[in-house]
C-alpha positions as CSV (number, residue, x, y, z in Angstrom):
1,D,-54.0,-3.4,-106.6
2,S,-52.5,-3.9,-103.2
3,P,-50.5,-1.2,-101.5
4,T,-46.7,-1.6,-101.4
5,T,-44.6,-1.1,-98.4
6,P,-41.3,0.8,-98.8
7,C,-38.2,-1.2,-97.8
8,L,-35.2,0.3,-96.3
9,N,-32.0,-0.7,-97.9
10,I,-29.7,-1.5,-94.9
11,T,-26.5,-3.4,-95.5
12,E,-24.5,-5.3,-92.9
13,V,-20.8,-4.5,-93.1
14,S,-18.4,-7.3,-92.2
15,N,-15.1,-5.5,-92.2
16,F,-16.0,-2.5,-89.9
17,P,-13.0,-1.7,-87.8
18,L,-14.3,-2.3,-84.2
19,K,-12.7,-3.4,-81.0
20,V,-14.8,-4.5,-78.0
21,Y,-13.0,-5.3,-74.8
22,P,-12.8,-6.9,-72.3
23,N,-14.8,-9.9,-73.6
24,P,-16.0,-11.5,-71.4
25,T,-16.6,-8.6,-69.0
26,E,-17.9,-8.0,-65.5
27,N,-19.2,-4.4,-65.3
28,R,-18.0,-2.4,-68.2
29,I,-17.5,-2.8,-71.9
30,N,-15.3,-0.6,-74.1
31,I,-15.9,0.0,-77.7
32,V,-13.3,1.5,-80.1
33,T,-13.8,2.4,-83.7
34,N,-11.8,4.4,-86.1
35,T,-14.3,7.1,-86.8
36,N,-15.9,10.2,-85.4
37,E,-18.9,9.6,-87.6
38,M,-22.3,9.9,-85.9
39,M,-23.7,6.4,-85.3
40,Q,-26.4,4.8,-83.4
41,L,-25.4,2.0,-81.0
42,D,-28.1,-0.6,-79.9
43,M,-27.4,-3.2,-77.2
44,L,-29.7,-6.3,-77.4
45,D,-30.1,-8.7,-74.5
46,P,-30.0,-12.5,-74.8
47,L,-33.7,-12.5,-75.9
48,G,-33.1,-9.9,-78.7
49,K,-34.8,-7.0,-76.9
50,V,-33.1,-3.6,-77.3
51,V,-32.0,-2.7,-73.8
52,L,-29.8,0.4,-74.6
53,T,-29.7,2.9,-77.5
54,M,-27.1,5.6,-77.7
55,H,-26.1,8.1,-80.4
56,V,-22.3,8.4,-80.5
57,N,-19.8,10.5,-82.5
58,T,-16.6,9.5,-80.8
59,P,-14.2,6.7,-81.5
60,E,-14.2,5.5,-77.9
61,I,-17.2,4.5,-75.9
62,S,-17.4,3.0,-72.4
63,I,-20.7,1.4,-71.2
64,N,-21.4,0.6,-67.5
65,L,-23.0,-2.8,-67.4
66,E,-23.6,-3.1,-63.6
67,D,-27.4,-3.0,-64.0
68,F,-27.5,-5.6,-66.7
69,A,-28.0,-9.4,-66.0
70,P,-25.3,-11.9,-67.0
71,G,-25.6,-13.2,-70.6
72,I,-24.6,-12.9,-74.2
73,Y,-25.4,-9.4,-75.6
74,I,-25.3,-8.1,-79.1
75,L,-23.9,-4.7,-80.0
76,R,-25.2,-3.2,-83.3
77,L,-23.7,0.0,-84.7
78,Y,-25.5,1.8,-87.4
79,N,-24.2,4.7,-89.4
80,F,-26.4,7.1,-91.2
81,E,-25.6,5.7,-94.7
82,N,-27.7,2.6,-93.8
83,H,-24.8,0.4,-93.0
84,F,-24.5,-1.6,-89.7
85,F,-22.1,-3.9,-87.9
86,T,-22.9,-6.4,-85.2
87,T,-20.7,-8.1,-82.6
88,K,-21.4,-10.1,-79.4
89,F,-20.0,-9.9,-75.9
90,T,-20.5,-11.9,-72.7
91,K,-21.3,-10.3,-69.4
92,N,-20.4,-12.6,-66.5
């Protein structure tokens, strides 16, 4: 018998109400959702490395990007019901 590895059941949500602006951006990205639900926000760089993790519970988030290199970044929002949403933005 070989040991089994538990698998998390995480589901991507395609209709999550999320607005990310401006896109493309220079030094700041704004994120607006319609919930006060506690969520984790991960920002991944063009190589897929997590460069920022935040826990948020507000419908409006503003992130300073001055210290990040230009490129295409991925934002991934997770709620604590194992659902997540991803979107991309470009930093010039």
